[in-house]
C-alpha positions, 0 to 999 in steps of 0.5 A: 884344885882341891881345898886342901891343896890350896891351903898347903900352897898358901902355907908354903908361900907364907913360909917363903915370905917369913924366911926372906927378910934379913932381920928376924925375931927368934921364937922360943920353941920350934913349931909344927905345921900340919894340914889334913885333907878333908876329903882324904883323911889319910892324905896329909902334909907336914912342915916342921923345922929342927931349928928356931922359927923367926918372924920379921922384925917390925921397926919401932915396935920391938924393945931394946931388950928383945933386940939384944936377945936377938943379937945374942941368939945369932951369935950361937945359932944351931944348925937348921935343917928344913924337912918337907913332907912329899905328898906323892911319895908320902915320906919326909924329904930332908935336904942335908946342909954341910958346913964349910971349913970356917964353920959356916953353912954352904948355903944361906938359910933363906936359899935352903928354905926356899929351895926345900919349900920349892921342892915341896911345891914341885912335889904337889904340882907333880902329883896333881899333874899326874892325877889329871893326865892319868884320866887322858893318857894312863897317868903319863905326861902333863897337859900344856895348853888347850888340846895339847899333851906333852911328854918325853916323846914330844907334843901330842895334839888331840883333835876330833874327826867325824866318822861320816864326812871326815871333818876335823874339829878342835874339840868334841861337839855333839853334832858335826858342823859339816854333815849335821850327824850326831855322835860321830866324832872320834878322838885322835892323837897326833904326835908332833916330834922331830923324827916324824915320818911323812909319806912324801919322804918315803916316796922320795927315798923309794924312787931315788934308786929308780930314776936318774937324779938330776936338777928339775927346771921349768919346761915350756908347754910346747916342749912338753907336748912335742912328739907326743901323740894322743895314743901315747898319753893313754893306756888303751883298754881293749874289748867290750869291758875295757871300752866301757871302763875307758869311756868312764876314765875319759879314753883310757888310763893316763900314765902316772895317774892316781885312781881311787875306786870306792863302793859298798862291800861286795859290789865288785871293786876287787873284781873290777880292778883284777879285770883291769889289771888283766887287760893291761897285763895282756898287752893289747897295745902293739902286741907288747905285754906290760907287767902289773903288780896287784898288792892286797892287804885284805886277801892272800895271794891264794885267794886272789889266784882262786878268783882269777882262775874262776874268771879265766885270767891266765896272763903271765905278766900279772904279779900278786903280792900281799903286804900292808907296809908301804915301804916294803911294797916299794922295795919289793916291786922295784925288781919287777918294774911294773907298768901299773900298780894296784893297792887293795885297799888304802885303808889297810896299808900303813907307814912306819913312824906315822902316828895311828894304826892302818885306816886312821885319818893320818895314816890314810892321808900319808899313805895316799901322799906317798903313792901319789908322789910315786905315781908322778915320779915314775909315771906308773898309774896307781889304782886304789880301792877305798872303803865307804862309810854308812853314808856311802862316801869313801871312808877317811878324810875329805882331803883323800879325794882332793889328792887323787886324780880320778874318783870312781864310785861303783854302785849296785842294788843288793838283789840286782846283777847290774853295776854302775861305774860312775865318775865323780872326779876326773882330771883327764875327762868328763864326769858325765860318763857312766859305765854299765856292767852285769855281774856274772860267774866269770866277772863283770860283763859290759851291757850291750843295751843299757838304755832298756835294762830297766824295762820289764817284759812287754805285753800286747795291748791289754788291761794289764797295761793300765797304769803303766807308763815309760819315762826317759831319764838321764844319768850322766851322759846316758839316757835310760828308760824306766817304767812307772806304775800307778794304782788308783783304788776307790772306796778305801781310806784315802792314802798314798804310798810312793816307792822310788819317787819323792813324796812331795813331787808325787803329791804336787802332780796328784794335786795338779791333776785334780785341779787342772785336769778335772780328775776326781782323785780325792776319794782314791787311794793312790800307789806309785812305784818305779820298776826295778828299784830305781829312784827317779830324781829328775823332773823329766819323769813328771809327765810319765807319772801323770800318765800312769795315774790317769791310765789307772784312774780311767782304766785305759791302757797306754800303748806299749810303744809310747814314751813320755818326756816332760816336766809339769808346772803348777798350772798344768803346762808342760815344760821341756827338759835338758838333752831332749834330742838324746832322750828321743834318740834313745827312744827311737833306737829301742823301737818306740813309735810315739813320744809325748813331749812339750809343744815347745820341744816338738817345734825345736826338734822338727826336721832333726835327722834320725827322727823320721821313724818316730812320731813326736807328739807335742802337747801344751798341758795335761788336758791335751795329753789326756785327749791325745793318749786316752781318746775314748775318754 
């Protein structure tokens, strides 16, 4: 509040106090009160009276002569009209005072003065409110409470949402409390009025004409499962591609499920769901075809048709529709009666009556809620495609992943043709499953041997294999073999360059080799690299890293039929890792003859069926590994 505003309000309050007493003393001349703003000379306020001003009479302080003069002045008192200068309109506001038939005014002087001055106060407060709210909401509405904006259309709540993780904050802060990233909070306004539209209400209206209306009662568990087999609870996906997707989903598509698929732009999300739609529409189940509706808010139906033609999809029960209105989608797909619905993408659709534009926090939440209720009521599976932010997570509020039944992430390197379909959340199966595909001109193809897809070209024993070791890692329930390369260069400045391996982990292994194995690595520049751009995250690759460094330092090649599995401790001992049997089984299937493992793991795996053709060699520490692998040294 400005200083001039405070002075004007104080003057108004003083006038109100002067007008309330019943006994007054007349002043001979009318007065004019004028205030002028020090900051804005052109903005001024004037209060004047066309009658006589009176001040309150103090007892025992006024002579009798003045009392008589005052009484006489009351007998013939002129008509009084108060004018208040309105600061907003910059014009004087003068209320009219009418007289009754008996010659008296229609309102008391005190009431008229208070009302007129009250109007002046309202004008000032109204002008201040408009100037204050104008900074937030283009000069309309008034602020009431913290973070709440009121106007004629209802109450608008202001909140701040992190663009990376979707965390909601009551006010702006420089750093998000959830993800710790700076300058990612965006302001959103949520209107709260009586006619607010919700996604659940829209879905109930849409499916009301689809299903017969009836009273819902609790049902016993045995009655729910009666007469339903395992095959009836899943929609099977046939073919090598379908089997790979069904493995990630936990055995197939569950009717009435809501599946969310996320991934980087261009990784192949639309291609994946188009192939899933084609498999369902072709109807491999008992020779019965099923109708599928593919709704796109990003592409036209001609663009989708062109991609389907390139992929060789010619099914007649796949319907294409381009729309972004959820209510319109529910209305148009009703005559088709589909067995599956695909929405590409959830960030492009919207609900009428919900605050915000498509892709906003509120819109994404309400649209997902509408599609969830639609799936549960109609028993139709719904596939959603979601965008990701710069941190790789699905864009939108965190509650989005809580609403859906299944969350799948599609991953892939920019310069690689391989794609990984990973399950992050699955209410109907395990999250340890992983699907491996290869992108081709005709779409995604399942990889027949995913365990060896990260291996390079195998050479016979030669000097070129020095510094190369094979590690066995686990990703979900699948095991993969990756190649680790090491290069030790003496006579150069001591430096370490690491790609695909944690720098702290590499430093620890190098220090253990120097201290416990006696290798003089202090005067060597060491370079480490993981082939195919893979990132090694688990400790099962420690032994392969140490073997690659030893091979390069000793200039002794490692046989190309040998793999390494194990974790290294600070004292140089070898420790077992999880799923040793699965890892060794993968090594045996790929034709490897020898596998170096910790001594305790060798004793546990001794006599296991299927390991007859592979030599499992157990070692206690790094010195045993060097003595067994590099025998000439």
